[in-house]
C-alpha positions in Angstrom: 68.4 94.1 102.0 71.7 94.5 100.4 71.1 94.3 96.6 73.6 91.5 95.6 73.1 91.9 92.0 76.3 92.3 90.1 77.7 94.7 87.1 80.4 95.1 85.4 80.8 98.6 85.4 80.4 98.4 89.3 83.2 95.7 89.5 85.4 98.0 86.6 84.7 101.7 89.2 85.9 99.1 92.6 88.2 97.9 90.7 89.4 101.0 89.7 89.4 102.9 92.9 91.4 100.5 94.6 93.7 99.9 92.3 94.5 103.8 92.6 94.8 104.1 96.2 96.9 100.8 96.7 99.0 101.9 94.1 101.3 99.2 93.8 102.8 100.7 90.5 103.2 103.7 91.9 104.9 101.4 94.6 107.6 99.6 92.7 110.6 101.7 93.8 109.8 100.5 97.7 109.2 97.5 96.5 112.6 97.1 94.8 114.1 98.3 97.9 112.4 95.9 100.3 113.5 93.2 97.8 117.6 94.2 98.0 116.9 94.6 101.6 115.2 90.9 102.2 116.5 89.6 99.4 113.6 87.6 98.1 109.4 88.6 98.2 107.4 85.8 98.2 104.4 87.5 95.9 101.8 84.7 96.8 102.1 85.0 100.6 102.1 88.8 100.6 99.1 89.5 97.9 97.0 86.2 100.2 98.2 88.3 103.5 96.9 91.6 101.9 93.5 90.0 100.5 92.8 88.5 104.4 93.4 91.6 105.8 91.1 93.3 103.2 88.3 91.0 103.5 88.6 91.0 107.1 88.4 94.5 107.4 85.7 94.7 104.6 83.3 92.5 106.8 84.7 93.6 110.3 84.8 97.3 109.7 81.7 98.5 110.2 80.6 96.9 113.5 83.6 98.8 114.6 82.6 102.0 113.9 78.7 100.8 115.2 80.7 99.8 118.3 82.4 103.5 118.5 79.4 105.0 117.5 80.1 106.7 113.9 77.9 106.2 111.3 79.0 105.3 107.2 78.2 108.9 106.2 80.2 110.4 108.5 82.9 107.5 107.9 83.0 107.6 104.2 83.4 111.5 104.2 86.5 111.4 106.7 87.6 108.4 104.0 87.2 111.1 101.3 89.4 113.6 102.8 92.2 110.3 103.3 91.8 109.6 99.3 92.0 113.6 98.6 95.3 113.5 100.5 96.7 110.1 98.6 95.6 112.5 95.5 97.6 114.9 96.1 100.8 112.6 96.7 100.3 111.3 93.9 100.0 114.1 91.4 102.7 116.6 93.3 105.1 113.9 94.1 104.9 114.4 97.6 105.0 112.2 101.0 102.2 113.5 103.4 102.5 110.1 105.4 105.3 107.7 105.3 105.8 104.7 106.9 109.2 103.9 107.9 110.5 100.5 106.0 113.5 98.6 108.4 116.4 96.8 106.9 114.9 94.0 108.4 111.5 94.4 106.8 109.2 91.4 105.8 106.1 90.1 104.0 103.9 91.6 106.8 105.6 95.1 106.5 105.2 94.8 102.5 101.1 93.5 103.0 100.8 95.7 105.6 101.1 98.8 105.8 102.0 98.9 102.3 99.4 97.5 100.3 96.1 96.9 103.0 97.1 99.9 104.8 95.0 102.8 106.3 93.8 104.6 103.0 92.6 100.9 101.6 91.0 100.3 104.8 89.3 103.9 104.7 88.2 103.3 100.9 86.8 99.6 101.5 84.5 101.2 104.0 83.6 104.2 102.1 82.9 101.7 99.0 80.0 99.9 101.2 78.4 103.2 101.2 78.1 102.8 97.1 78.4 99.2 96.2 77.5 95.9 97.4 79.4 93.5 99.3 80.1 90.9 95.8 80.9 93.4 93.8 84.1 95.2 96.6 84.7 91.4 96.9 85.7 91.0 93.4 87.5 93.8 93.2 89.3 93.3 95.4 90.3 89.8 94.1 90.6 91.4 91.2 93.9 93.5 92.4 95.5 90.8 94.6 95.8 89.1 91.6 97.3 92.2 89.8 99.6 92.3 93.1 100.6 89.1 92.6 102.0 89.3 89.2 104.0 93.1 89.8 105.4 91.3 92.6 106.6 88.3 90.9 107.6 90.5 88.3 108.8 93.9 89.9 112.3 94.0 88.3 110.9 93.6 84.5 108.1 96.1 85.1 110.0 98.9 85.9 112.5 98.3 83.3 109.7 98.5 80.8 107.8 101.4 82.1 111.0 103.3 83.1 110.8 106.6 85.8 108.8 108.4 83.0 106.0 105.7 82.6 105.7 105.2 86.3 105.1 108.9 86.7 102.8 109.2 84.2 100.7 106.3 86.1 100.7 107.9 89.3 99.5 111.3 87.9 96.7 109.9 86.1 95.6 107.9 89.1 95.7 110.7 91.0 93.8 112.7 88.9 91.0 109.6 89.6 91.4 109.4 92.7 90.6 113.3 93.2 87.4 113.1 91.3 86.9 110.0 93.5 87.3 111.7 96.5 85.2 114.6 96.0 82.1 112.4 94.5 82.2 110.4 97.7 82.2 113.6 100.1 79.4 115.5 98.0 77.7 112.0 98.1 77.7 111.7 101.7 77.8 115.2 103.0 73.9 115.2 101.3 73.3 112.2 103.6 75.0 113.2 106.7 73.2 117.1 107.0 69.9 114.4 106.2 70.5 113.4 109.3 
């Protein structure tokens, strides 16, 4: 049976991992662009939709893997590659994968795939091999709260940080993600090789 005890260090780790992967601060310029095109961003609804997508995938994702015959260590290894490439994007300032955001973009494109996208979903399932469900749920909720406030205050935050501040944050979280990707790969490759 899964251990449901809560640990502050684990909650902090999960929250920081999700924070780095979602990278809502790094996405501020894109969020501003969407706001300019649509005229308004409904912060609460966007955050709520993002949370629903993440929670549903957290619980159903493993079942989907079971149906298609993929074990958790293999998925976690695949996830480590996704996280690695996201880290490269943050560190090198490049876009390996980019979704087109049409001029008619609304809340759903912002919640998915920008916030609760492929990288976030892969990370959630990868986290399940390291942490218990309550810890991950708390991490999701903390991130959703932060996302809500960022969306509400996006113009003020951009003005406060400036381009240089946002760039520094992206680089810091890029290094954090790179270390996480390496640890995730090494941990799960050992498990997979014992099968």
